[in-house]
N, C-alpha and C positions, 0 to 999 in steps of 0.2 A: 282234311289235312290230318295227316296221321303223327301222331306226337306219343309220348309215354304217359303216363296217368298221374305223374309228382304232382307238376304245376295245378292241374284241373281240379286236382283234389284238395290241394293245400288251398284254394281258390275258395273251393266248397265249403270248406272247415271255416276259416277265414266269416265266410257270408251265411253262414247256416241255412245251406242247404245240402242235398244231397245230389251225385250223379250217378244215375242210372246204369248199370251194367246189365246189358241185355244178351243171352246166351243164340250163339248163331249155330244153326243146324244147318243149311243150304244156300243156296242163292236167295233165294226168296227171302228168308229170313232177313239176311245181310242187307239185301236192297230196302227193304220195308224199315229196317231200322234206322239207317243212314239217310234216308231220304224223309221220313218222319223228325229225326235230329236235327237235319236241316232246315226243316220247315218251323221247328219248334226254336232254332235257334239256341241249341243246347249241346253243350259237349257231350259225349256218349264215350262208355265201354262196350265193346263187343269180345264177348266172351267165350272162349272155346275150350271145352273139356277135351281130355286125351281121345273119349270115346267118339266125340262128334269130329274130332281132326283126323282120327282112321278112317270115319265114315265117308270122309269128303277126300279120302287118296292122299291125306298126310298135310303135315304143318306148312310144307311148303307150298302145296294147293292153295291152301286158306290163305296163306300169306300173300302169295302172289293175286288171288282174285281179289282180296279185301283192297289192296294198292291200287289195282285196276279199276276197281269199282267206283272209288274213293274220287280218282281222277276223272272218270268217264263222267260220272254223274255230277262232278263239280260242287264235290264236298266242300263246304269252306270253315266248318266247326270242328274244333279239335275233336279227333278219334285215337280211341287207343284201343289195339288189339292184343288182347290179354289172356294168358294159358289159366283156366279156370280148374283150381285142385290138382294142380301138377305133381308129379311124382319126381324125384331127384332126376331122373334121365329125361324126364318129358321136358322140363324145364331147360335142359342144354340142348336138346332139339328145337324148341321154339326160339331160342336165341340165335343157333345155326340158320334157322327157319328165314328171319327177319322179322318176328313178332316186336312188338312195341313194349310188352311188359310181360311179367309173368307172374304166377301164385305157385309158391310152394307149400304144400301142406303136408306139413311134418305134425299134425296134431296127434297122429296115430303111434308116433314115434317115443322113446322116453324123451324128457326134455333136453337133457345134455345132446342128445343124437340130433332132436329137434334143431338145438341151437348151432351145433358144430356144421349140419350141410345149410342150414341157411344163411351162416355166416360165408360159407365158400360162395355161396350163389348170389348174396349180395355184392359180394366184389366181383364177380362175373359179368352180373345185368349193371353195376355201375360203369363198369370199363367199357360196355358196349353201348352205355345211353339209354338204357332200360329201366324201367321201375319193377320195382319188386315188391309182393304181399305175402306175408306169412300167417300161419293161423296157430293159434293156441285154445285147447277146449277143442270140443268136437262136436260138429254141426249135425242134428238129430237128421234121422232118417238116411235114404240112398240115393245117391246121385252118379251114375257113370260107374258103378261098382264099387265107390268108396260110401263105406255104410259107419254113423256114429251114432252112439246113443244120446246124444243132446247134452253132455257134460258141461257145465259152464266152465268157462276160464278161471285159471288163478291169476287174480291179479298181478301177483309178484313174478310169476312165469311170465307174464304179458310184458311186462319193464325188461325182462332180461333181453327177451326178443326185440323188442322196439331198439333197445339200447345198442343192437347190432349194427342200424344204419337202414331198415328197412325202410320203407315210403309210405304203406299204410298196412293197417294190421286186422285179421279177421278174428275175431274172439266170441265163442260160444256164451249166447247169453240164453238158453232154452230154446232157440230156433231152429228149425228142422228145415230139409228138403222136401219137395212135392206137397201135397195137400196136406193141410195140417187138421189133426183128427180133433172130434168135437170137444174131447177131453182133455185138450190141449191148456197149460196152465198158463200161458202166454210170456212174453218178453221179461229178462229178472232186470228189471232196471236199477235194482240195489247193485248188483253185480258190476252192469256198466257204468255205473258212476263210479265205482272203485277203480274200474279199470280206467278210466278216462282221467281221474286224478293221477294214476302211477305214468300214462303214456305223455301226457301234457298235449302239445300241440298236434302229435301222430293221428290223422284221420284213421277213422276206426270204419270196418266194414261190416254190415249186414247181408250173411247169405240167406236165401231161405225166404227172399222177400214176398212169394206167393202167397197170398192169404193171411197176411197179418193187417188187420184193421189200422183204417189209417190216421186214428188216434196214435197206436204206439210206433207208426212209422215216423210220426211228426215229433212226438217225443223223444224217438231213439235219434232224431237228427239234432234235437235241443241239447241231447246230450252228449254229442260230438259222431254221433255217425255220419260219415260223408261219401259212402258207395253204399248204392243196395242193388243187390243179384235178382234180377228176375228170369225164371226159366220155364217153368212148369205153367203158370198164366199164358204165355205167349202160346204154349202147345197146345193147350185146352180150348183156345179161343181159335186157334189155327183149325183143329180137329173137328169143331162144332160147327165152323162156318163150311168146311169141306162137306161134313154129314148133310148139312140141310141140302149143299145145292145139289149133292147126288141122289137125296130122297125126294127132291123135288123134280127129279129126271131132266134136271138140266142140262146133265152130261150126255142124253140120248139126243136133244135138238140140237138141228145142224151139225157143226162141230165140236159140240161142248165138250167132248172128251179131249180136245185138243189142251194138254197141259199148260199151256198159257192161260186157257180159260178155267179149266178144272182147279188150278192152284191159286187164281185171281182172289176169289171171298178170303181165302184164309190169310193170304197177304195183306189184304185190307184188313182183316179182324185185326192182325197182329201191327198194322199201323196206328190202331184206333186204342189196341191196350199200352202201346208204348209213350201215345201222346199223352195217355188218362196218368201213367206213371210220372214222365218227366214231368206233369204239371203238379203233381201231389209231392214229388220231389223237391219242387221248388228251382230246377235248373232252367225252365225255359228263360229265354233272353239272356242268359249268361255265359251265350261263347265268346 
């Protein structure tokens, strides 16, 4: 059931749990995540970066695939199709393609320009019945060519963005994309608490969910995080399961090289990881 993400995240905020945002990279990713969300009776957000959208032949192809798969698999839980770290132009393209939610990442821009562009996109998204996420501060590391140094967000700037009418806010609190280094200092909960105080009921978003210890995830949810993004972890388990299958020589037995067999272990690994995260975030049974 394709919907925008506002209602599911407002419910998560009120219920003190978080909805998982899982990036999709192809058909296998999409199918695995949808089936697991249905099994867990959990709302879910399918995230699409601009690079992944290009890889899958464009946002229109992605939107049509997700809509058709949602229907053909008989998915009954709420599903949002969401642009991840979108540019200004990318957001407009996803509006045209039929996404149900967008994220405008203006965090690298001067705050006044971020506000100006966010305000315009809020009006466009809401006119089309879509939800919109904005970002303040930088998520560390690199994802899809977007590089950040991990600067924590300014709580006052967060309030300025929140007051534009966005539906949820990504705020840098020391989180990074990719694998966390051994010397990582952890999430800055004092900054998160100040941001929460400024934005009130606004659901907050934690990017870079891969590798954050479970106790930090739970504390972040207690402090107002209602959406948690996971991508790298699914990529890692998919790669490991595929490698194990090939190194065991299973691709050479019978028709083990058939993509439907070759990719099956990776798809199952994604399902297991998504199930684990849904239960950690507390969204199971909340559809």
